[in-house]
C-alpha positions as CSV (number, residue, x, y, z in Angstrom):
1,X,17.1,16.6,12.3
2,X,14.3,14.2,11.0
3,X,10.9,15.8,11.4
4,X,8.2,13.2,12.4
5,X,4.3,13.1,12.6
6,X,1.8,10.6,13.3
7,X,-1.9,10.9,12.2
8,X,-4.8,8.6,13.1
9,X,-7.2,8.9,9.9
10,X,-8.9,6.5,7.5
11,X,-9.2,3.8,10.1
12,X,-5.4,3.3,10.4
13,X,-2.3,5.1,11.3
14,X,-0.3,7.3,8.8
15,X,3.2,8.5,9.8
16,X,5.6,10.9,8.2
17,X,9.4,11.1,8.6
18,X,11.2,13.9,6.6
19,X,14.9,13.9,6.6
20,X,15.3,17.2,4.9
21,X,13.0,19.5,6.7
22,X,12.9,23.1,5.5
23,X,10.5,26.3,6.3
24,X,7.5,24.8,4.5
25,X,7.6,21.6,6.0
26,X,5.4,21.9,9.0
27,X,2.6,23.8,7.0
28,X,2.8,21.3,4.2
29,X,2.1,18.5,6.9
30,X,-0.6,20.3,8.3
31,X,-2.2,20.5,4.6
32,X,-1.4,17.0,4.1
33,X,-3.2,16.0,7.2
34,X,-6.3,18.1,6.3
35,X,-6.3,16.2,2.8
36,X,-6.2,13.0,4.3
37,X,-9.3,13.7,6.5
38,X,-11.2,15.1,3.5
39,X,-10.4,12.0,1.7
40,X,-11.7,9.9,4.5
41,X,-14.9,11.9,4.5
42,X,-15.6,11.2,0.8
43,X,-14.2,7.4,0.6
44,X,-14.9,5.9,4.1
45,X,-17.2,3.0,3.9
46,X,-17.7,3.5,7.8
47,X,-19.3,6.7,7.5
48,X,-22.9,6.6,6.2
49,X,-22.8,10.0,4.9
50,X,-19.8,9.6,2.8
51,X,-20.0,9.9,-1.0
52,X,-18.7,6.2,-1.5
53,X,-21.5,4.9,1.2
54,X,-24.3,6.9,-0.4
55,X,-23.0,5.6,-3.8
56,X,-23.2,2.1,-2.6
57,X,-26.5,2.4,-1.5
58,X,-27.8,3.9,-4.8
59,X,-28.8,7.5,-3.3
60,X,-26.4,9.5,-5.6
61,X,-24.9,9.0,-9.1
62,X,-21.3,8.8,-9.8
63,X,-21.6,12.3,-11.2
64,X,-23.1,13.5,-8.0
65,X,-20.6,11.6,-6.1
66,X,-17.8,14.0,-7.5
67,X,-14.8,13.9,-10.1
68,X,-12.6,12.4,-7.6
69,X,-14.7,9.4,-6.8
70,X,-15.2,8.9,-10.6
71,X,-11.5,9.1,-11.2
72,X,-10.7,6.5,-8.4
73,X,-13.5,4.0,-9.7
74,X,-11.8,4.5,-13.4
75,X,-8.5,3.5,-11.8
76,X,-10.1,0.6,-9.9
77,X,-11.7,-0.8,-13.2
78,X,-8.5,-0.5,-15.2
79,X,-6.7,-2.5,-12.5
80,X,-9.3,-4.9,-12.5
81,X,-8.9,-5.4,-16.3
82,X,-5.4,-5.7,-15.9
83,X,-5.5,-8.4,-13.2
84,X,-8.2,-10.5,-14.7
85,X,-10.8,-9.4,-12.1
86,X,-8.6,-10.0,-9.1
87,X,-8.6,-6.4,-8.1
88,X,-11.9,-4.9,-7.7
89,X,-13.7,-1.8,-6.2
90,X,-16.5,-4.2,-5.2
91,X,-15.1,-7.0,-2.9
92,X,-17.8,-9.2,-1.7
93,X,-20.3,-7.2,-3.9
94,X,-20.2,-4.1,-1.8
95,X,-18.7,-0.7,-3.2
96,X,-15.5,-0.4,-1.3
97,X,-12.4,1.2,-3.3
98,X,-10.4,1.2,-0.2
99,X,-7.7,-1.2,-1.8
100,X,-6.8,1.7,-4.1
101,X,-7.6,4.7,-1.9
102,X,-5.1,4.1,0.9
103,X,-2.2,3.7,-1.3
104,X,-3.3,6.6,-3.6
105,X,-3.5,8.9,-0.4
106,X,-0.1,8.0,0.8
107,X,1.3,8.7,-2.5
108,X,-0.6,12.0,-2.7
109,X,0.9,12.9,0.7
110,X,4.4,12.1,-0.5
111,X,3.9,14.2,-3.8
112,X,2.6,17.1,-1.6
113,X,5.8,16.8,0.6
114,X,7.9,16.9,-2.8
115,X,6.1,20.1,-3.9
116,X,7.1,21.6,-0.6
117,X,10.7,20.8,-1.3
118,X,11.5,17.6,0.4
119,X,13.3,15.1,-1.5
120,X,14.2,12.8,1.4
121,X,11.1,11.5,3.4
122,X,8.9,8.4,3.9
123,X,5.2,8.2,4.2
124,X,3.5,5.2,5.7
125,X,-0.3,4.5,5.7
126,X,-1.6,1.2,7.3
127,X,1.8,-0.3,7.1
128,X,2.5,0.6,3.4
129,X,5.1,2.7,2.5
130,X,6.0,5.5,0.0
131,X,9.4,6.9,0.1
132,X,11.4,9.7,-1.6
133,X,15.3,9.7,-1.9
134,X,17.2,7.3,0.1
135,X,18.6,4.9,0.5
136,X,15.6,3.9,3.0
137,X,15.4,0.5,4.6
138,X,11.9,-0.9,4.9
139,X,11.4,-3.5,7.4
140,X,8.9,-6.3,6.5
141,X,7.5,-7.9,9.5
142,X,7.3,-11.8,9.9
143,X,3.9,-13.2,9.7
144,X,4.8,-16.1,11.9
145,X,6.8,-14.4,14.6
146,X,5.3,-11.4,16.3
147,X,7.9,-8.5,16.6
148,X,10.5,-10.2,14.1
149,X,11.5,-8.7,10.9
150,X,11.5,-11.4,7.9
151,X,12.8,-9.1,5.1
152,X,14.7,-5.6,4.8
153,X,13.9,-3.8,1.5
154,X,16.6,-1.3,0.6
155,X,16.6,1.2,-2.0
156,X,15.6,4.7,-3.3
157,X,12.2,6.3,-4.0
158,X,10.2,3.1,-3.2
159,X,6.7,2.1,-2.8
160,X,6.3,-1.0,-0.6
161,X,2.9,-2.8,0.1
162,X,2.0,-6.0,1.8
163,X,-1.2,-8.0,1.7
164,X,-1.6,-10.9,4.1
165,X,-3.5,-12.6,6.8
166,X,-1.5,-11.8,9.8
167,X,-3.1,-8.6,11.1
168,X,-6.7,-9.2,10.2
169,X,-7.2,-12.9,9.5
170,X,-8.2,-14.1,6.2
171,X,-10.0,-11.0,5.1
172,X,-9.1,-10.8,1.2
173,X,-11.5,-12.4,-1.0
174,X,-11.1,-14.1,-4.3
175,X,-13.6,-11.9,-6.3
176,X,-14.2,-15.1,-8.7
177,X,-15.3,-17.3,-5.7
178,X,-16.1,-14.9,-3.1
179,X,-14.2,-17.0,-0.4
180,X,-11.4,-15.6,1.6
181,X,-7.8,-16.7,0.1
182,X,-5.9,-18.7,2.6
183,X,-3.0,-20.4,0.6
184,X,-0.5,-17.4,1.4
185,X,0.4,-15.8,4.5
186,X,1.4,-12.6,3.0
187,X,2.8,-11.1,0.0
188,X,4.7,-7.7,-0.6
189,X,5.4,-5.8,-3.8
190,X,7.8,-3.2,-4.4
191,X,7.6,-0.5,-7.1
192,X,7.7,3.2,-7.8
193,X,4.2,4.4,-6.8
194,X,2.1,3.2,-4.0
195,X,-1.3,3.6,-5.3
196,X,-0.7,1.0,-8.2
197,X,1.8,-1.2,-6.0
198,X,-0.9,-1.6,-3.0
199,X,-3.6,-2.5,-5.6
200,X,-1.5,-5.1,-7.2
201,X,-0.5,-6.6,-4.0
202,X,-4.1,-7.0,-3.1
203,X,-4.7,-8.5,-6.6
204,X,-1.6,-10.9,-6.6
205,X,-2.8,-12.2,-2.9
206,X,-6.3,-12.7,-4.4
207,X,-4.8,-14.7,-6.9
208,X,-3.4,-17.2,-4.2
209,X,-0.7,-19.8,-4.6
210,X,0.7,-20.9,-7.0
211,X,-0.8,-18.2,-9.4
212,X,0.8,-15.3,-7.6
213,X,4.2,-17.0,-7.2
214,X,7.3,-16.7,-9.6
215,X,7.5,-19.7,-12.0
216,X,3.7,-20.1,-12.4
217,X,2.6,-20.8,-15.9
218,X,2.8,-17.8,-18.5
219,X,-0.5,-15.6,-17.9
220,X,-1.3,-16.7,-14.6
221,X,0.0,-13.5,-13.1
222,X,2.5,-10.8,-13.4
223,X,6.3,-11.4,-13.0
224,X,7.8,-9.9,-9.9
225,X,11.5,-9.5,-10.3
226,X,14.3,-9.2,-7.6
227,X,18.0,-9.6,-7.1
228,X,20.0,-10.5,-4.1
229,X,22.8,-8.3,-2.6
230,X,26.1,-9.8,-1.6
231,X,24.9,-9.9,1.8
232,X,22.1,-12.4,0.5
233,X,19.1,-9.9,1.2
234,X,16.8,-9.3,-1.7
235,X,16.7,-5.9,-3.3
236,X,14.2,-4.5,-5.7
237,X,15.3,-4.1,-9.2
238,X,15.1,-0.6,-10.7
239,X,11.8,-1.5,-12.8
240,X,9.0,-3.5,-11.6
241,X,7.8,-4.9,-8.2
242,X,9.3,-7.6,-6.2
243,X,7.9,-10.3,-4.0
244,X,8.7,-10.6,-0.4
245,X,7.1,-13.9,0.6
246,X,7.4,-14.0,4.3
247,X,6.4,-10.4,5.0
248,X,3.2,-9.1,6.4
249,X,2.0,-5.4,7.0
250,X,2.8,-3.1,8.7
251,X,6.1,-2.4,7.0
252,X,8.3,0.1,8.6
253,X,10.9,2.6,7.7
254,X,13.9,1.5,9.7
255,X,16.5,3.9,11.2
256,X,20.2,2.9,11.7
257,X,19.2,1.8,15.2
258,X,16.4,-0.4,14.3
259,X,18.2,-3.4,13.1
260,X,16.3,-6.2,11.9
261,X,15.6,-9.3,14.0
262,X,17.8,-12.5,12.8
263,X,16.0,-15.2,10.9
264,X,15.7,-18.6,11.8
């Protein structure tokens, strides 16, 4: 029997599906939920008293914000260097590491479930997904048809992250121009860990087309790899993320009863 839990936190919805629940599962989910609310209290840009908000206003130093804030900002800086500045903890010039924090929080939740003995689970935060075990089928919604599924990603131990305009409009900025990116409808990456994959999805989307697309000139972007199954569906390779050009957030862990809508 699959144990499920839904929690509204960090301005979005986190959901848990544990296929192999044990005696420690309920308590573990409880601790994870408490941890998510603590992360929100520290990193929320909507709370004026959060460490990140106070740091952004210059009221405290990074050292006073705490080691966890410093660690996250270091990871953001590394990703910024790796992506040529297309990922940043200061979109629009305002301190906001949310592009890393949400995926990191989901990955942390999955890690905590593993520590509690689960090797078959799916954690989703704001539509981005971290799975353990498998196989899991992750549905990617079509940005042009409400309620339709454009792609289904199938595999084991997957992280799936989507950046796009369908849910919130053109909200991802090109850090080099300060303007919203509108050349892509959405872009989905697949990899092993959601903290990194989610940040790279944001960066790839910020690159815009054609830089984020396969076949671009060398150095324009990372190479996203995928293969096709016999049925024609794309399946991620064992290493590196794959791009699903028609999807949008939220992605969802599909059960056997939730077959994808037919594509046009």
